[in-house]
N, C-alpha and C positions, 0 to 999 in steps of 0.2 A: 604807515602812520596810524596810531590810535588817537582818538580825541577823548581826553580825560578831564573830569572835574575833580579837583582835590579840595577837601574842606578841612580846616583846622580850627578847633575850638579854643576857648579862652585859656585853658591850662597849657595848651600846646604853644601859645604865643604870649605866655605870661611875662616874659622879659626879652631883652635883646639876644641873650644867649640861646633861648628857646626859638626865637625867630630865625636865628642863624641855622639851627638844626632843621627847622621847617624848610628853609631855603635849600638845604642840602637834599631833602627829599624831592623838592620840586625840580632842582637841577638834574637829579638822576633821571627823572621822567623826560625832561626836556632834552638831555643829552642822548636819550634813547630814540629820539626822533618823534616823540609824541607831541601833539598840540595840546597845550594845557591852559585851563582856567583854574584859578585858585580862589576859593571863597574863605574869608577869615572872619572870626568873631573879634570882639573887643578883648583886650588883654585882661586876664583874670582879675576880677574885682572892680574893673573900671565902670561897668554898667551900673553896679550898685552905688558907686561913688557919684556918678552922674545923676542917678535918681535922687540920691540924698540932696544934691545941690538944687534940683528942681523943687523938692519939697521945702527946703529952707528958703529958697527964693519966694515961694508962695506964702511963707510965714509960719511954718510949723515943722516939727521934726517927727520922724516915724514913731518915736516913743511917746509923743504927745497924745493925750486922751482925745479920742475922736479923729485922729489923723487919717484913718482909712476912709472916714466919711468925707473929710475935706478934700481928699485926693481927687475925687470925682469932679471937683469944682474948677480946677485949673485947666488951662487951655491945652488939650491933648496934642494939638499941632506943634506947640512950642516944646512940649515934653518930647515929642519925637525928634524935633530939630536938635535938642540937646543930647538925648540919649543915643542917637544914631552916630554921634561924633566919635565914639570909641572905635567903631569899625573903620572909620575914615583914617584914624591914626594908624591902626594896625596895617591896613592895606598899603599906605604910603611907606611905612617902615620896611615892610617885606619887599616891596618893589625896589627900594633903595639897596637893601642887602643883596637881592638877586643881581642888580646891576653891578654891584661891587665884585660879584663873583663871575662876571662876564656873561651873564644871562640877560638877554633883551627882555625887558618887563616894564609894564606901566600899571598904575592903579586905576580902577574904575569904581565910581560910586553908583549906588542904585539908580539915581536919576540920570546918570551918563549912559547907562547901557541902552535903553532904560528898562527897569523892572517896574511894570505898571501894577497898581493895586487899587482896591476899592477905597472908600473914604473912612473906614473904621480905624481911625488912628489908635495907636498902641497895640492893636490886634488885627491889623489889616490882612487881607487875603490877596494873593497874587492873581491878577486877571490876565496877564500876558507879558511876554518878554520879547523885545525886538533884538535879535541877535546878529543881524547882518554885519554890522560894523565890527563888533567884538569878535565874531567868528572869522572875518577876513584877517583881522590882526593876528589871531591865533594861528591860522593856517600859513601866515607869513612868517612864523617863527617867533612871535612875541608872546610871552607869558602874560595873561590877563589876570591881575590880582584884584579881586572884586570884594567890596564891602558887603558882608552878609547882613541879614536881619532888617534890611531897609529897601524901600522902593519909592516911587513917586505916585501920589494920589491924584485923582482927577482935578483937584483944586490947585495943582501944581505945587503942593507942599510935600516935604519928606514925610513918609509914613513908615512905621516899624511893624514887624510881623508878630510881636509877642515874644516872650522869653523862649529861648531855644530856637528862634526863627532862622538862624544861620543854616541849620540842617535843611530846613525847607527851601531856603534860597539856593543851596547847592543842588538839591535834587531837581528843583524847578529849572535851574539853568541847564543842567544836564539834559533834561527832557527837551527843552527848547533848542539846544544845540544838536540834538541827536547823538549825544556822547556815547561812546562804547561802554563807559562805566563811570560811576561816581564813587570816589574813595573818601570815606569819612574817617579822618584821623582823630583819635581821641586819646584819653589817658589809659585805656585798656586795649589789649591786643585782639579783641573780638567779642563775640557774644558767647556767654557761658551758659551751661545747663542750669545754673543758679548762681547766686552771689558767692564767689569763691572766698570772700571774707567770712561768710557764715558756714560754708560747707567746703572743707579742704579738698574733698574728692571731686568737686565740680571741675568740668573740663570745657575747653573751648570747642565750639561747633565749627566744622569746616564750612558748612552750608546750612542755611535756614530759609524756609519759604517766607514770602511776603506775609501770608496770613498769620503764620506763627510769630513773626517778628512784630506784627501789628498788635497781636494779643499780648506779647511779652511787654511791649512798650506801654500799652494802655493799662496793664495790670501791675506796673511797678518797676520794671526794668528801665534803667535810666540811660542806656547806651545810645538810643536814637529817639528823636522827638517824634511823637505819634503822627503829626501832620506830614512829616517828611516820608514816613513809611507809606502812608496812604497815597501820596503823590507818586512814589516810586512804583507802587503796585498798579496804579491807574495808567501810568505811561510806560511800564515795563522797563524801568531803568535798573540795571544791576547795581547794587550798592555793596561796596567792600568796606567792612569795619576793620580798622587796623590801628596800631599804636604809633603815635608820633615820636615816642621815646625809643623805638627800635632803631638800630643802626640803619642808615640810609642804604647800605649795601647788603642788608639782611637777605639770605638766600630764600628762594621761593619761586613759585610760578607767577611771573609778572602779568601774564595774560588773564589768568583766572583768579589769582589771589590765594591759591591753595598753599597752605603752609605758612602764610603771613597774616592771616586774619580770618574773618567770617564773611562769606559771600551771601547776601540776601538776594534771592532769585526766585523765579517761578517754581512751583512745586514739582513740575515734571522734569526739572533739571537736577533733581536730587535722586540718586540711584536707589538708596535704601532708607526707608523712613522708620524711626522708632514710633511706638505707640504714643509715647510722651517724649517731647524733645526738651522740655525745660520746666522748671518750677519758679514762678515769680511770686513776689510778696510785696505788700505795700502797708506801711504803718501810718500813712497820712490820710486815713479815712476816719470819719466819725459816724456814730450811730444815733439816729433820731427815732424815738418811739412815741407814738400817740396811743394813749390808753382809753378804752371804752368809747370808741368812735361809733356814732349811730350808723348801723349797717343798712344803708338805703341807697337807691340808685344815684349815681353822680358823686359819691363820696370821694373816689380817687381823683376826680377832676377838681374837686374843691380843695384837696390837699396839694396835688402836684401842679395845678394851674398857677397859683401864686408863686410857687418856687421857680417855675419856668419863666414867669414874667420878671423875676429877680435875677435871671441868668445863673441859677444854681442847678448844677447837674446832679441828678439822682442816679445811684448805681443799683445796688442790690435791694430788693423789696420782698418783705415777708408779711403775710396777713393771716391772722388767726381769728376765726369767727367764733363767738361764744356759743355755748350749747343751745341757748334759746334762739339764736339767730338774730338777736336784736342789736348787738354791738360787736365790734371787732377791735383787735389791737393791731396797729400798723407799724412796722419797723422798716426803716430804709437807711441807706448810707449816703453821705455827701463827703466832699473833700473837707478835711479838718479845718482848713482855712475859711470854709463857708459855714461852719457850724453856728456861730453866733448870729449871722445874718439869717440862716434858715430858721432858727428858733424865734427870732423877732418876727419874721414873716408869718409863721404859724400862730404866734401869739396874737398878731393883728387880725388874723382870719379865724379866731377861735369861734366866734358866734356863727359864722357860715359853716365851718367844719363840724362843730358840735362834738367836742371830745371832753373827757374828764380830766386828763392830765397829760403833760408834755415833758419828755425827758431827753437829755442829750448826753453822750459819753464819747470819750476819745481813746479809752483803753482797749482798743480792738485792732485787729490786723486782718488783712485779706490775703489768703494764700491760694494760688492758682496753679493747676496742672494744665499744660498746653502742648498740643501735638496734633498734626493732621492725621496721624494714625488712628485717632479716636473714631474717625469716620467709618472705618472698616473693622473695628474691634469693639465687641460688646463687653459690658461688665466693668469698665474702667471706674465708673463712679462708685460701684459697690466695693471694689478693692480699696479705693481711696477712703471711703467712709469707714470701712472696717479697720483699716490701719490706724486711722486717727482715733477711733474708739478704743483700740487696744492700748493706746498711749494715754488714755484718759482725757482726750481733747474734745470738748463739747463744741458742736457746730451750731452757730446762732442763725446763720442764713446761708443760702445756696443760690448761685446763679450759674447758668450754663450757656454755651454756644455749641456749634457743631464741633469745634476743636478746642474747647476750654471748659474746665470745671473750676469754679471759684467757691471758696468757703470763707465765712466770716467767723473768726475765733477770738478768744481772749488774747490780748497782745503778749501776755507773759508766755504763751505757748507758741509764738511765731517761729522761733528758731527750731524748736523740737518738731513742729509740723513740717517745716521745709526739709529738714534732714530725713525725717521719716519717709516723706513722699519721694525724695531724691533717690533713696535706697530702694523703695518699693518698685519704682518703675525702671530699675536697672541702669541708672545714670551714674552711679558711683564708679569712678575709674574706668569708664567706657572708652 
């Protein structure tokens, strides 16, 4: 017997027909003798609908002027109580469908397991999961259908984990149960070398390391939520990404997932590593530039301190010091959704920072080459920059890690850059 956690996202449970297809996948694993826990998201579109009701109940609509400012005023505990109900509905429906198919099943809400969190409502972090009761039920042959995205805070109120939190719920439950694997079912059949909608020659990877998947997720790939990958790497949980739209009896190696998806696993379990495993891109970043900042000790702290206090994450940073050394131009990126707030914060701190002008722009894209093979191969950056230069693509900023090189470019060249790098590193049709 294997102990498995299966997670199904919103598109996989969008209606009753899709829930029945999900149930067929679960029944296959249960009939094979595996002990199964299933983690489900709300049906596609339901969470947004519930958020809209919360906002209307508070007296404004998302399109109203100043709505984003007012949203911080309502009671986040009640927000969580409302928004978490979508997963409760899905878990109950799936349990009913499984029962109708002759599979012993029951639904579990976050507070019933319980999944314990901190008090950060709307974006809570899991602090522990008590699995004795649910594990006993699973080993007794009952499928546990769990509501993802939610837990119970120390104040005995329902808490939610933030958007995409069901992935985190699934991996955390798998870690607590000591599961053999966590299968993330989504609307794609695995992790690709890049977005196949952009590059027709992109192909699915059989395996990818935790480190590479973490970089892919944080650099724009939407297959897995970043926090879930961090947790899988921390606890050594093998994660199989596969499609819920495949036939439940699709051939493949049920133990390893070979042939039916992409296994996210430790680096030493991958026999042969490419120098670059994938190309990621993100269009949801914005550029902020401060011109003629007085170049003196503490200037970076005066710029980035207020942004940190406002919970605005800064990514790529470039600084150009003037010839006389008296001033500097400072450019960095933030999420495009944070651009207006970032500009307001910096305008408020203008006297302390001492800059001449402030500019913001959203017509940019970040393109990243990712691969653990970079650790042992020199010259990857030089090849990348040369290839982009040959295509007339100007690089505005660069950031690197041990296994990643990211460049900031004009958004109009994003597709050309991705295709160029995908070919450069031998990923076409591999």
